N, C-alpha and C positions, 0 to 999 in steps of 0.2 A: 417492106417490113417497117413497122413503127418501132421507135425506140424512145423510152421515157425514163425519167429519173436517173438513178445511178447504176452503173454497170461495174461488175467486179471481174478482174482477170483471174484466170485459173491455169493449172498445169496438169495435164492428164497422162503424161508419159510415165512409163514404169521402168524399174531397174532391169526386168527381164528383157524388155524390148531393146533398150540401149546396150545391154550386154551382148545380145545376139548380133545387133547391127555393128557395133564397134569391133567385135571379135572377127566377124566375116570380112569387113572392109580392111581391117588391119592386116589380116592374113594375106589378102589379095595384094595389098600395098607392098608387103614384104616380098611376096613371090615375084612381083613385077619390078623389084628394085626401086620402088618409090614412084613409078610412072602412074600408078592408080591413085595417087594422093589427091588429085583434084576431084576425082569421082567419089573418093571416100568422104572428103569434106562436104561435097555437095549433098550426098545422101544423108549424112548426119545432120547437116543444116536443115534439110527438108523435114527430117524427123522432129528436130527441136522446134522448128517453126510451127508445125502442125500440132505439136503438143501444147502450145500456148494458145489460150482462147480468151476472148472477152465476151462475157454474157453467153458462153457456150459456143461461140462461133470461132473457129480456129484461124490462125494466120496461114498464109500461103507463101511459099518461096518458089519463084520460077526461074532462078538462076540455073545455068547448065554447066556441066563439067567441061564441055568443049570450050565455052567462053573462058572458064577459069584456067584451063590448060593453055589456051592461046595467050592469055594475060601473063601466065608464068613464063612462056617462051619469050615474049616481048620484054619482060622485066629482066630476064637473064641476059639478053643481048644488051640492054641499056646499062645494067650494072657492070657488066664486063668492061664496056667502054668507059664508063664513069670512073670506076675504081682504078683502071689502068692509067687514065690521063691524070686524075687527081693525085694518085699516089706518086707518080713520076714527078709531077711538079712540086709536091710537098717534100719529097725526098731530096730533090735537087736543092730546093730553097733551104731546107734544114741543114744540109751538109755545108752549103755555101756560107750560111750566116752563123750557125751554131757549132759547126764542125762535128756534128753528131747526128745520128738518124733517129734518136729517141723522140725528138720534137716532132718529126714527121709521123711517127707511129701515133702519137697523141692526136695530132691535127687530123690524121686520116680518119680516126674514129669520130672526131667532132664533125668532119666533113660529111659523114653519113647522116647527120641529123636532118638537114633539109630534105633528103630523100625519104627518110622515115616519116617525117611530117606530111609530105606530099602524098606518100603511099597510104598513110592512115586515112586521110580524107577521101582519096579516090577509092580505096577499098570499101570504106563504109558507104560511100555514095552508090557503089555498085550493088551492095547488099540492100540498101534502102529502096533503090529503084526496081529491085526484083521481089519486093515484098508487097503483099496485098491483104486486105481484110474486108469481108463482106463484098468482094468483087471490085473494090476500089483500091487502086494502087497508091502507094506512098511515092513521093518524089523528093529528090535532093538536088539542088541547083549546083552548077559548076562552081568551084571555088578553091580548088586544091592549091593553086599558087598563092592566093591571099591567105589561106590557112597556114601555109608554110611560113610566110613572112610574119604573120601574127605569132606563130609558135616560136620562131627564132627570137622575136622581140621579148615575149613574156618569159620564155624559158631561160633566155640569157640573163634577164633581170633576176630570175629566181636563183640562178647559179651565183651571180655576183653578190646577192644578199644572203647566201648560204641557206636557201630554202624559205626565207621569211616571206617572199612574195609569191611562193608557189600556189597558195590558194587562189590568188587573183589570176594567175596563169591558167589554172585548171578551170576556173569559172568562165573566163573569157573564151577559151578554146571550145568548151562544151556549149556555151551560148552560141558561138558562131556556127557550130554544127547544127544545133537544134533549130535555129532560126532560118536555116537553109532547107529545112525539111517541111513538107506539106503532106497532108492526107487528102488526096484528091485536090480540090480547089481551096482547102482550108489550111492556111499556113500556121505553123507553130510559132508561138511567141513566148520568149523566156523572161520571166519576172525575176525580181531579186537583184542583188549586186554581189560584188566580190566578197564583202564581209560575211556573206552567208556561209562560206566554207572555212572560215578561220578556225572555229572551234573543232572542226573535223580533222584539222591538220596537227593537233596538239601532240599526238603520238609520233607523227613524222618529225616534229621538232625535237622530241626526245631522242629519236634515232640519229638525227643530225648531230646533236650534242654529244652522243656516245661516240660517233665517228670522229668528231673533232678532238675529243679527249684521248682517243687511241693515237691519233696522228701526233698530238702534242707530246704524249708519252714517248713515242718513237723518236721524236726530234730531241727531247731533253734527256731521255734516260737510255733507251736501247732501241735500235732499229728493228730488232726482232719483235717488238711490241706490235708492229703492223699486222702480224699474223692474227692478232685479236680482232681485226676487222671482220673475220669470218664469223665471230661470235655475235656480231650485230645483224647478220643476215636474217635470222628469225624475227628480230624486232622490226626490221624493214618490211618483211612480208606481212606481218600482223598490222603494222601501221598503214601499209598500202591497202590491204583488204578492208580495214575499217574506214579509211578515207573514201575509197570508191563506193562503199555501201552508203555512207552518209551523203556523199555527193549525189548519188542516185536519188536518195530519199528527199533531200532538200530541193534539188533542182527539178525533180519531177513534180513535187508539190507546188512549185511556182510556175508550172507550164500551163499554157492555154492554147486552144486551137478551135476556131469556128464556134465560139460560144461555149465550148466545153472546158472544164477545169479538171486537172489530174491531181490525184493524191497518192502518196505512198506511205505505208506504215512499216517499212522495212526496218528490221532490228539489226543494226550494224554489229552489235556484240555477237549475236547469234551467227551472222555471216562470217565474222572473223574466226570464231571458234570452229565452225564447220570447215572453213577453208584451211585453217592451220592443222586441225586433226587429220583431215584427208590428205593434206600435203605431207605431213610427217609420216603417215602410214605408207603412202606410195613411195616416198624417198627411202624409208627404212627397208622396205621389201626389195626394192631395186638395188639398193646399195649392198645388201646382204647377198643377193643372187649374183651381182657383178663380182663381188669379192670372192665368192665361192667359185664362180666360173673361171676367173683369172687364175686363182690358185690351182684349180684342177688342170688347166691347160699348161701353166708353167711347170706344175709338178710332173706332168706327163713327159715333158722334155728333160727336166732335171733328173728323172729316174733312169734315163737312158745311160748306159755305160758308154765309154769312148767308142768302142767298136760298134755298138748299136746306133750311136749318133752318126757315125760315118755312113753306116748302111742307110739310115733315114735320109741323109743328105743326098744320097745317090738314087733313092727310090722316089721317082716323080709321082707315082700313084699314091704312095703313102703320104706325101706332102700335100697333095690335092685333097685327100680325105681329111687330113688334119685341118687344113684351111677351111674346108667345107663345114666341118663340125663347129669351128669358131663362128662362121657366118650364120649357121643355123641357130646357134645359141644367142647371137646378137639379134636375130629376127624374133626369137622367143621373148627376149627382154623388151623389144619394141612393141610387140603385140600385147604383152602383159602391161606395159606402161600405158598404152592406148586404152585398154579395157579399164584398168584401175582408175585412170584419171577421169574417165567418164562416170564411172560408178561412184567414186568417192569425192570428186571435186565438181566437175562440170554439171552433172545432173542435179545434185543438191543445190548448187548455186542458182541454176536456172529456175528451180522450183521456188526457192526463197524470193528471188527477185520478181518472178512472174506473179506470184500470189500476193504480192504486197500492194498492187496498184488498183485503184478504183477511178472511175470517170464520172464526174458530176455534170449535170446538164446534158445527158446523152441524147436528149431529143434533138440536139443540133446535128446528129448524124444524118437525119433525114434530109438536111439541106446540103449535104456534101455531094459534089458531082465529080465524075471522072474527068481527068485531063489527059492530053496526049502524052504517050509514054516517051521518056527520054531514052536514048540508046547509047550504049558505050560498049566497045569491044575489049577494053583493057582489063575488065574484071578486076580482081584484087591481086594481080600478079606480083607486084612489088612486095605486097605483104606476104605472099607465099614464099618469096625468096628470103625475105628477112625474118619470116616467122613472127611478125609483130602485128598480125591482123586482129580484127576485133574479136576473134575467137568464135566459139560456137554459141 
């Protein structure tokens, strides 16, 4: 197949398709107490991948649920050991040195950061290595340990500078990932430098300043002022959505591979609006239904007289029915969350991002050749456990 000039990406998935798929897979996942989760994510990922096309030719995702489930089991075993050993050591050290366990709680959370960084890279590597277009596979080189060290270095600097160096951290980590990816025998090369992302982080700096103001007020005026930190959550979500969209646009537009140049005209403001509106709607619906359900179940018990409550405590069948009704309602909320998050957040985001990219110099595609496939059994199991994967 010849390829000349510029190619535009597209997205052909519809709300009806993702509604049906997310509803069915979420119901099965609930019915199997989460065991179907790996199959659910695999089916959804295959659908999203096939909905994205370049020049009318869709992407292919060849990852399997069995690989993903195996990775999940391996990750569970590793994390159980890691958390047990690390937490015991931190707890002992904190009590011995500080005479309190609070320091251990904080350090145990920080101690998860290396695992999160390593898991992010390995999970993304699995996805890339299972993705193909025009019959040619993408490849991502090993580098999880180096990515972890790089992340600790730059994220540590970002924390110490109260977020001032975060744009550099985000650029360097994304650059490391991008330059370890190749399409067939054509490696990706990332242009630009860390200054590219500084303007995109301006709203993040405002959110940091708001948090510092709240903490300062708590220290100088009233400790209860810390509750105001919850009010900054929407600002953080909006700042993060805007930053990620701008990072995608700017770094994609500075990306090269095999004589091809990529461009993105993604509108970060439109992405942020769509993300925030969808998130607010989903949160509001689920919060209302959760509050209603909790009130209904608590009201059911509060309405019992003392005699009826004693009878309820002795009736095992009635107790099982009550617990089963709570479980069924929780499953309903999970299914509703899964469906709404795809309809109102993930599908619109996928469409906006996918339709923003174009490829110049596409005649270079004819020179790309297939390379031997890399294999890995780990899948993105650690990301499944931590729920911090690259998403759909």
